[in-house]
MDTraj code that builds the backbone (N, CA, C; nanometers):
import mdtraj as md
import numpy as np

residues = "UNK UNK UNK UNK UNK UNK UNK UNK UNK UNK UNK UNK UNK UNK UNK UNK UNK UNK UNK UNK UNK UNK UNK UNK UNK UNK UNK UNK UNK UNK UNK UNK UNK UNK UNK UNK UNK UNK UNK UNK UNK UNK UNK UNK UNK UNK UNK UNK UNK UNK UNK UNK UNK UNK UNK UNK UNK UNK UNK UNK UNK UNK UNK UNK UNK UNK UNK UNK UNK UNK UNK UNK UNK UNK UNK UNK UNK UNK UNK UNK UNK UNK UNK UNK UNK UNK UNK UNK UNK".split()
xyz = np.array([
    [0.7439, 6.6666, 8.4122],
    [0.7919, 6.5815, 8.5183],
    [0.9425, 6.6054, 8.5319],
    [0.9888, 6.6303, 8.6543],
    [1.1306, 6.6517, 8.6748],
    [1.2076, 6.5221, 8.6540],
    [1.3382, 6.5349, 8.6295],
    [1.4207, 6.4159, 8.6061],
    [1.4190, 6.3236, 8.7275],
    [1.4249, 6.3798, 8.8492],
    [1.4237, 6.2968, 8.9696],
    [1.2929, 6.2193, 8.9814],
    [1.1795, 6.2844, 8.9573],
    [1.0506, 6.2149, 8.9631],
    [1.0427, 6.1074, 8.8553],
    [1.0936, 6.1385, 8.7368],
    [1.0919, 6.0408, 8.6274],
    [1.1772, 5.9192, 8.6643],
    [1.2923, 5.9444, 8.7226],
    [1.3805, 5.8346, 8.7638],
    [1.3136, 5.7476, 8.8691],
    [1.2548, 5.8093, 8.9702],
    [1.1882, 5.7327, 9.0764],
    [1.0692, 5.6546, 9.0210],
    [0.9914, 5.7168, 8.9341],
    [0.8758, 5.6474, 8.8748],
    [0.9224, 5.5305, 8.7880],
    [1.0277, 5.5498, 8.7097],
    [1.0796, 5.4424, 8.6251],
    [1.1308, 5.3278, 8.7108],
    [1.2010, 5.3580, 8.8206],
    [1.2473, 5.2526, 8.9123],
    [1.1294, 5.1716, 8.9652],
    [1.0230, 5.2395, 9.0076],
    [0.9076, 5.1698, 9.0624],
    [0.8421, 5.0806, 8.9571],
    [0.8297, 5.1305, 8.8365],
    [0.7697, 5.0517, 8.7288],
    [0.8570, 4.9307, 8.6965],
    [0.9891, 4.9475, 8.7006],
    [1.0796, 4.8345, 8.6776],
    [1.0607, 4.7297, 8.7855],
    [1.0542, 4.7729, 8.9124],
    [1.0327, 4.6775, 9.0219],
    [0.9003, 4.6032, 9.0032],
    [0.7958, 4.6756, 8.9680],
    [0.6650, 4.6132, 8.9441],
    [0.6726, 4.5139, 8.8285],
    [0.7441, 4.5503, 8.7217],
    [0.7580, 4.4623, 8.6051],
    [0.8344, 4.3357, 8.6399],
    [0.9403, 4.3482, 8.7205],
    [1.0164, 4.2305, 8.7612],
    [0.9271, 4.1343, 8.8388],
    [0.8442, 4.1875, 8.9279],
    [0.7533, 4.1021, 9.0044],
    [0.6476, 4.0407, 8.9143],
    [0.6002, 4.1161, 8.8171],
    [0.5014, 4.0648, 8.7217],
    [0.5589, 3.9456, 8.6441],
    [0.6885, 3.9507, 8.6147],
    [0.7534, 3.8427, 8.5397],
    [0.7965, 3.7272, 8.6283],
    [0.7751, 3.7394, 8.7607],
    [0.8009, 3.6263, 8.8487],
    [0.9034, 3.6463, 8.9582],
    [0.9642, 3.7645, 8.9678],
    [1.0623, 3.7885, 9.0744],
    [0.9924, 3.7839, 9.2106],
    [1.0593, 3.7273, 9.3079],
    [1.0061, 3.7124, 9.4431],
    [1.0041, 3.8475, 9.5145],
    [0.8867, 3.8883, 9.5632],
    [0.8728, 4.0150, 9.6339],
    [0.9559, 4.0184, 9.7618],
    [0.9826, 3.9019, 9.8203],
    [1.0562, 3.8958, 9.9450],
    [1.2056, 3.9198, 9.9296],
    [1.2540, 3.9218, 9.8073],
    [1.3960, 3.9444, 9.7819],
    [1.4178, 4.0934, 9.7562],
    [1.5141, 4.1499, 9.8260],
    [1.5449, 4.2917, 9.8092],
    [1.6146, 4.3118, 9.6748],
    [1.5663, 4.4088, 9.5990],
    [1.6267, 4.4403, 9.4694],
    [1.7558, 4.5190, 9.4914],
    [1.8538, 4.4914, 9.4075],
    [1.9806, 4.5641, 9.4119],
    [1.9954, 4.6433, 9.2833],
    [2.0434, 4.7652, 9.2969],
    [2.0605, 4.8506, 9.1795],
    [2.2069, 4.8908, 9.1675],
    [2.2584, 4.8820, 9.0463],
    [2.3949, 4.9266, 9.0188],
    [2.3933, 5.0202, 8.8988],
    [2.4864, 5.1133, 8.8981],
    [2.5014, 5.2019, 8.7837],
    [2.5882, 5.1326, 8.6802],
    [2.5584, 5.1554, 8.5561],
    [2.6367, 5.0981, 8.4468],
    [2.7281, 5.2054, 8.3893],
    [2.8554, 5.1723, 8.3803],
    [2.9562, 5.2634, 8.3278],
    [3.0237, 5.1953, 8.2088],
    [3.0339, 5.2666, 8.0988],
    [3.1004, 5.2129, 7.9790],
    [3.2034, 5.3155, 7.9339],
    [3.3270, 5.2735, 7.9241],
    [3.4371, 5.3616, 7.8838],
    [3.4406, 5.4884, 7.9699],
    [3.4115, 5.4717, 8.0992],
    [3.4170, 5.5837, 8.1922],
    [3.2948, 5.6742, 8.1929],
    [3.1938, 5.6413, 8.1143],
    [3.0734, 5.7239, 8.1055],
    [2.9522, 5.6490, 8.1597],
    [2.8685, 5.7204, 8.2320],
    [2.7432, 5.6636, 8.2820],
    [2.6559, 5.6258, 8.1632],
    [2.6006, 5.5023, 8.1646],
    [2.5149, 5.4619, 8.0528],
    [2.3827, 5.3999, 8.0972],
    [2.3621, 5.3788, 8.2283],
    [2.2336, 5.3261, 8.2702],
    [2.2352, 5.2663, 8.4095],
    [2.1312, 5.1873, 8.4355],
    [2.1122, 5.1210, 8.5643],
    [2.0837, 4.9731, 8.5392],
    [2.1241, 4.8901, 8.6329],
    [2.0865, 4.7480, 8.6322],
    [2.0196, 4.7213, 8.7655],
    [1.8995, 4.6681, 8.7602],
    [1.8244, 4.6348, 8.8807],
    [1.8053, 4.4839, 8.8812],
    [1.8535, 4.4199, 8.9873],
    [1.8472, 4.2739, 8.9990],
    [1.7631, 4.2372, 9.1200],
    [1.6715, 4.1440, 9.1001],
    [1.5867, 4.0938, 9.2076],
    [1.5822, 3.9418, 9.1939],
    [1.6614, 3.8745, 9.2754],
    [1.6721, 3.7293, 9.2642],
    [1.7358, 3.6929, 9.1319],
    [1.6719, 3.6019, 9.0579],
    [1.7237, 3.5583, 8.9280],
    [1.6790, 3.6484, 8.8132],
    [1.5994, 3.7485, 8.8414],
    [1.5461, 3.8387, 8.7394],
    [1.6231, 3.9706, 8.7427],
    [1.6326, 4.0356, 8.6277],
    [1.6941, 4.1677, 8.6285],
    [1.6424, 4.2520, 8.5119],
    [1.6631, 4.3810, 8.5272],
    [1.6264, 4.4771, 8.4240],
    [1.7459, 4.5675, 8.3997],
    [1.7603, 4.6105, 8.2763],
    [1.8649, 4.7053, 8.2415],
    [1.7968, 4.8267, 8.1792],
    [1.8263, 4.9414, 8.2373],
    [1.7713, 5.0687, 8.1906],
    [1.8830, 5.1400, 8.1171],
    [1.8760, 5.1407, 7.9834],
    [1.9772, 5.2031, 7.8995],
    [1.9403, 5.3497, 7.8770],
    [2.0250, 5.4403, 7.9240],
    [1.9955, 5.5819, 7.9153],
    [2.0058, 5.6319, 7.7722],
    [2.1133, 5.5980, 7.7027],
    [2.1335, 5.6487, 7.5678],
    [2.0234, 5.6025, 7.4725],
    [1.9832, 5.4764, 7.4838],
    [1.8768, 5.4230, 7.3990],
    [1.7390, 5.4610, 7.4527],
    [1.7349, 5.5067, 7.5779],
    [1.6110, 5.5464, 7.6446],
    [1.5099, 5.4310, 7.6472],
    [1.5595, 5.3123, 7.6897],
    [1.4715, 5.1977, 7.6986],
    [1.5104, 5.1077, 7.8156],
    [1.4143, 5.0243, 7.8542],
    [1.4348, 4.9275, 7.9619],
    [1.4163, 4.7880, 7.9032],
    [1.5065, 4.6972, 7.9405],
    [1.4950, 4.5575, 7.8994],
    [1.4803, 4.4737, 8.0256],
    [1.3804, 4.3857, 8.0272],
    [1.3522, 4.2974, 8.1399],
    [1.3974, 4.1568, 8.1016],
    [1.4773, 4.0948, 8.1890],
    [1.5288, 3.9599, 8.1654],
    [1.4698, 3.8644, 8.2681],
    [1.4298, 3.7461, 8.2244],
    [1.3708, 3.6452, 8.3107],
    [1.4754, 3.5681, 8.3892],
    [1.4279, 3.4690, 8.4631],
    [1.5149, 3.3911, 8.5516],
    [1.6197, 3.3096, 8.4760],
    [1.5962, 3.2817, 8.3492],
    [1.6923, 3.2070, 8.2678],
    [1.7924, 3.3006, 8.1994],
    [1.7789, 3.4311, 8.2242],
    [1.8682, 3.5291, 8.1627],
    [1.8274, 3.5699, 8.0231],
    [1.7109, 3.5236, 7.9781],
    [1.6627, 3.5568, 7.8441],
    [1.5774, 3.6827, 7.8471],
    [1.5862, 3.7610, 7.7413],
    [1.5087, 3.8832, 7.7302],
    [1.3597, 3.8506, 7.7289],
    [1.2864, 3.9090, 7.8228],
    [1.1412, 3.8885, 7.8311],
    [1.0670, 3.9978, 7.7543],
    [1.1083, 4.1229, 7.7741],
    [1.0403, 4.2349, 7.7096],
    [1.1302, 4.3576, 7.7114],
    [1.1028, 4.4514, 7.6242],
    [1.1712, 4.5805, 7.6286],
    [1.0737, 4.6884, 7.5884],
    [1.1019, 4.8091, 7.6356],
    [1.0084, 4.9186, 7.6137],
    [1.0826, 5.0509, 7.6279],
    [1.0519, 5.1506, 7.5434],
    [1.1090, 5.2830, 7.5642],
    [1.0659, 5.3377, 7.7004],
    [1.1540, 5.4090, 7.7680],
    [1.1201, 5.4588, 7.9013],
    [1.0059, 5.5594, 7.8982],
    [0.9899, 5.6336, 7.7889],
    [0.8776, 5.7277, 7.7860],
    [0.7441, 5.6542, 7.7881],
    [0.7401, 5.5340, 7.7337],
    [0.6177, 5.4548, 7.7390],
    [0.5958, 5.3989, 7.8800],
    [0.7052, 5.3658, 7.9487],
    [0.6946, 5.3193, 8.0869],
    [0.6380, 5.4282, 8.1766],
    [0.6734, 5.5521, 8.1470],
    [0.6354, 5.6628, 8.2338],
    [0.4994, 5.7233, 8.2020],
    [0.4324, 5.6733, 8.1012],
    [0.2990, 5.7249, 8.0704],
    [0.1992, 5.6660, 8.1678],
    [0.1006, 5.7458, 8.2119],
    [-0.0029, 5.6897, 8.2977],
    [-0.0793, 5.5808, 8.2251],
    [-0.1195, 5.4804, 8.2990],
    [-0.1978, 5.3716, 8.2401],
    [-0.3288, 5.4260, 8.1874],
    [-0.3689, 5.3782, 8.0706],
    [-0.4971, 5.4186, 8.0151],
    [-0.5893, 5.3000, 8.0139],
    [-0.7161, 5.3279, 8.0296],
    [-0.8161, 5.2218, 8.0279],
    [-0.8976, 5.2342, 7.9003],
    [-0.9277, 5.1201, 7.8428],
    [-1.0127, 5.1200, 7.7242],
    [-1.1502, 5.0686, 7.7621],
    [-1.2496, 5.1324, 7.7072],
    [-1.3863, 5.0873, 7.7316],
    [-1.4117, 4.9603, 7.6521],
    [-1.4897, 4.8712, 7.7106],
    [-1.5269, 4.7478, 7.6402],
    [-1.6122, 4.7820, 7.5208],
    [-1.5916, 4.7098, 7.4119],
    [-1.6679, 4.7358, 7.2890],
    [-1.8038, 4.6727, 7.2955],
])
top = md.Topology()
chain = top.add_chain()
for i, resn in enumerate(residues, 1):
    res = top.add_residue(resn, chain, resSeq=i)
    for name in ("N", "CA", "C"):
        top.add_atom(name, md.element.get_by_symbol(name[0]), res)
traj = md.Trajectory(xyz[None], top)
């Protein structure tokens, strides 16, 4: 998967995750780049009171709820894996 496709897929999964955690679909998400000491370090995607931070160096995404508390985090490679289905036992 090319870096551009991976980035676009990760953005879409983040948007889906924010909505899953309660972000309003009617609110347009805003994305900003994160810079630390002059170096690019990730993305912040905000949708209403919810937001996600995609840390490039750590290669993970953290989802924050409407109260600003961490809801979940996951390595980006796990976010980018196709969903798998398990058969019922």
